[in-house]
C-alpha positions in Angstrom: 129.9 102.7 57.7 128.3 99.7 59.1 128.9 96.0 60.3 128.3 93.1 58.2 127.9 89.6 60.1 131.0 87.4 59.1 130.7 84.0 58.0 133.0 82.1 60.6 135.1 80.0 58.2 135.8 83.2 56.3 137.3 85.1 58.9 140.9 83.5 59.2 141.5 83.7 55.5 140.3 87.5 55.3 142.8 88.4 58.3 145.6 86.5 56.7 145.2 87.9 53.1 144.9 91.5 53.9 145.8 94.1 56.5 143.1 93.5 58.6 142.6 93.7 62.4 140.6 91.5 64.8 139.0 93.3 67.7 137.8 91.2 70.9 137.4 91.4 74.6 138.2 88.8 77.2 135.6 87.7 79.5 134.6 90.6 81.7 134.5 89.7 85.3 132.1 91.0 88.0 134.1 93.8 88.6 134.6 95.3 85.1 131.7 97.1 83.6 133.3 98.5 80.4 136.6 97.7 78.5 138.2 98.9 75.5 138.4 96.4 72.9 141.9 94.6 72.3 143.3 94.4 68.8 145.5 91.4 67.5 147.1 90.9 64.1 145.6 88.5 61.7 148.8 86.5 61.3 152.6 87.3 61.3 152.5 88.1 57.4 150.4 91.3 57.5 149.5 93.9 60.2 148.3 97.5 60.5 151.1 99.7 61.7 148.7 102.6 62.1 147.3 104.5 65.0 145.7 102.5 67.8 142.5 104.4 67.7 141.8 103.8 63.9 139.7 100.7 62.6 140.7 99.5 59.4 138.1 99.0 56.8 137.3 95.3 56.8 138.3 94.6 60.2 136.9 91.9 62.2 134.9 92.5 65.6 134.1 89.6 68.0 131.3 90.0 70.5 130.9 87.3 73.3 127.5 86.4 75.0 126.9 88.6 78.0 128.6 91.6 76.2 127.6 94.2 73.8 129.9 96.3 71.5 129.9 100.0 70.4 132.4 101.7 68.1 132.8 105.4 69.0 134.2 108.1 66.7 135.3 111.4 68.1 133.2 110.6 71.1 130.1 109.9 69.3 128.2 106.5 69.0 128.1 105.3 65.5 127.7 101.6 65.6 126.3 99.1 68.4 126.0 95.3 68.4 124.6 93.2 71.3 124.4 90.1 69.3 127.2 87.5 69.8 129.1 86.8 66.7 131.8 88.1 64.5 131.1 91.0 62.3 132.9 92.8 59.5 133.7 96.6 59.7 132.8 98.1 56.4 133.0 101.8 55.8 131.0 101.6 52.7 127.8 100.2 54.2 124.9 101.9 56.1 124.8 102.3 59.6 123.7 98.9 61.4 122.4 97.9 64.7 122.5 94.3 66.1 120.3 94.7 69.4 120.6 90.9 70.5 118.5 90.3 73.3 118.4 94.0 74.8 115.4 94.8 73.0 113.5 97.7 71.4 114.4 100.2 74.1 118.2 100.1 72.6 116.9 101.0 69.2 115.1 103.9 70.5 117.9 105.2 72.5 120.2 104.8 69.4 117.9 106.7 67.3 117.3 109.4 70.0 121.2 109.9 70.5 121.9 110.4 66.8 124.7 108.9 64.8 127.6 111.3 63.8 129.1 110.8 60.3 131.0 113.8 59.7 134.1 112.3 57.6 132.4 111.6 54.3 133.7 107.9 54.3 137.1 108.9 55.2 138.8 107.3 58.4 137.9 109.4 61.7 140.7 110.8 63.9 139.7 108.8 66.7 137.7 105.3 66.6 137.4 103.3 69.6 135.8 99.8 70.2 134.1 99.6 73.7 132.6 96.2 75.2 129.9 96.6 77.8 129.2 93.8 80.5 125.4 93.3 80.3 125.5 90.1 82.8 123.9 90.6 86.1 126.5 92.2 88.5 126.4 90.3 91.9 127.4 90.8 95.5 126.9 94.6 96.0 126.6 95.2 99.7 124.2 97.9 101.2 123.5 98.7 104.8 121.6 101.4 106.7 124.1 104.0 108.1 121.0 105.5 110.2 117.7 104.0 111.0 114.9 104.0 108.6 111.4 105.0 109.5 109.0 102.1 109.0 105.2 102.0 109.6 104.5 98.8 111.5 101.0 97.3 111.4 99.9 94.2 113.1 96.3 93.7 112.8 96.3 90.6 115.1 97.1 93.0 118.1 95.8 96.3 117.0 99.3 97.7 116.6 99.7 100.9 114.0 102.9 102.6 114.8 106.0 104.1 113.3 109.2 102.5 114.2 113.0 102.7 113.2 114.6 99.8 111.5 118.1 99.0 110.3 118.7 96.5 107.6 121.5 95.3 105.4 122.1 92.7 102.5 123.1 92.6 99.1 121.9 93.6 95.5 122.5 92.9 91.9 122.1 95.0 89.1 122.7 95.2 85.2 123.6 97.4 82.6 120.2 97.3 80.4 121.0 100.4 78.1 124.6 100.4 77.5 124.1 103.6 75.1 122.8 105.5 78.2 125.7 104.3 80.5 128.3 105.3 78.1 126.6 108.7 77.4 126.1 109.6 81.0 128.2 107.6 83.1 131.8 106.2 81.6 132.2 108.0 78.4 135.6 107.3 76.6 137.8 105.3 78.9 141.4 104.6 78.5 141.3 100.9 79.2 138.4 99.8 81.7 135.5 101.2 83.7 135.5 99.4 87.0 132.6 98.8 89.2 134.2 100.4 92.0 134.4 103.7 90.3 130.3 104.0 90.8 129.6 101.6 93.7 129.7 104.0 96.4 127.4 106.4 94.4 125.0 103.7 93.9 125.1 102.4 97.4 124.0 105.9 98.5 121.4 106.3 96.1 119.9 102.8 96.8 119.7 103.5 100.5 117.9 106.9 99.8 115.5 105.0 97.6 114.9 102.3 100.6 112.9 104.6 102.7 110.1 105.1 100.2 110.5 101.6 98.9 110.0 100.2 102.7 107.0 102.5 102.9 105.3 100.6 99.9 106.1 97.4 101.5 104.5 98.5 104.9 101.3 99.2 103.0 101.3 95.4 102.6 100.8 95.2 106.4 103.9 93.5 106.7 105.5 92.8 110.1 109.1 94.0 110.2 110.5 90.4 110.7 108.8 89.4 107.4 110.2 92.1 105.1 112.9 89.5 104.0 110.0 87.4 102.6 108.8 90.2 100.4 112.1 91.0 98.4 110.4 90.7 95.1 108.2 93.4 95.9 111.1 95.4 97.5 112.9 95.0 94.2 110.0 96.6 92.4 109.6 99.3 94.7 113.4 100.3 94.7 113.3 100.2 90.8 110.3 102.3 90.9 112.1 104.8 93.3 115.3 104.6 91.2 113.7 104.6 87.6 114.5 108.2 86.8 118.2 108.4 88.1 119.3 104.9 87.3 117.2 103.4 84.4 116.3 106.7 82.4 119.7 108.4 82.9 122.3 105.6 83.3 120.5 102.4 81.9 120.8 100.6 85.1 118.3 98.3 86.7 118.3 96.3 90.2 117.7 92.7 89.2 117.5 91.3 92.7 117.9 91.8 96.5 118.5 89.9 99.6 118.0 91.2 103.1 119.1 90.0 106.4 116.4 90.2 109.2 116.0 93.9 110.1 116.6 94.9 113.6 114.6 97.5 115.7 115.5 99.4 118.8 115.5 96.8 121.8 112.9 98.5 123.8 110.5 98.7 120.8 111.2 95.0 120.1 110.3 94.1 123.6 107.2 96.2 123.7 105.9 94.6 120.5 106.7 91.2 122.0 104.8 91.7 125.1 101.7 92.9 123.1 101.9 89.8 120.8 102.2 87.6 124.1 99.1 89.3 125.6 97.2 89.2 122.5 98.0 85.3 122.1 97.0 84.7 125.8 93.7 86.4 124.9 93.3 84.3 121.8 95.0 81.1 121.5 94.0 80.3 118.3 95.6 83.8 116.6 98.2 83.0 114.3 
């Protein structure tokens, strides 16, 4: 079985003349990561009266920008498409893979997971169409529940000490590998898989990764007040810390982060300020 790209001008006539179905997915909001495909009849003359979880031969599957689609049989991934367009489901063709802009890594994952074809061309007992949100998922808040150690280095005043900081902000992520996300996170879902179902877990893991990530930033000899200006490096450091748990296991990557100015204990802030003031008085040209 496979997918064949459909000519747009032929879709309507194909649906009208035969018992064919049209699977689609409405625009996925920022809160929906996965949704089961909806089915609508071609027109009033003919419609499939069979089981919901059966895809008729010749059915049309529509994929929108910012989405990818997969067909699952008995829990196993058999088709995958991340290219926008309309496709004909044909159980007589070879398995197909339209990976769109998701890259070669998707093909590798698809091959690694394997494809199940155990029905000898007969319809499976359970076939589902799922759509994944591949857009950037914005406005995920984070904040430190407890202070995070940070090595504060200021060569201008000869300071090298460990301090405790608190920070908060937001981050965005995207599903880079929907196959891994399906296999290891959501699996078969009845209607949709919401961001809220994984958000707390992701927040906790992100904050665990923040400590070593901030350690990498401290090696750049960055002042605490200047950390928000190094968010690009922070994103790289966070992704490096989360690469095994998020990217390799779940197919998720952090895209961007924002950070409000971190705070330190008042006594430490006052001490550093005094040292900076003293150093400036000794050397007025010091930046």
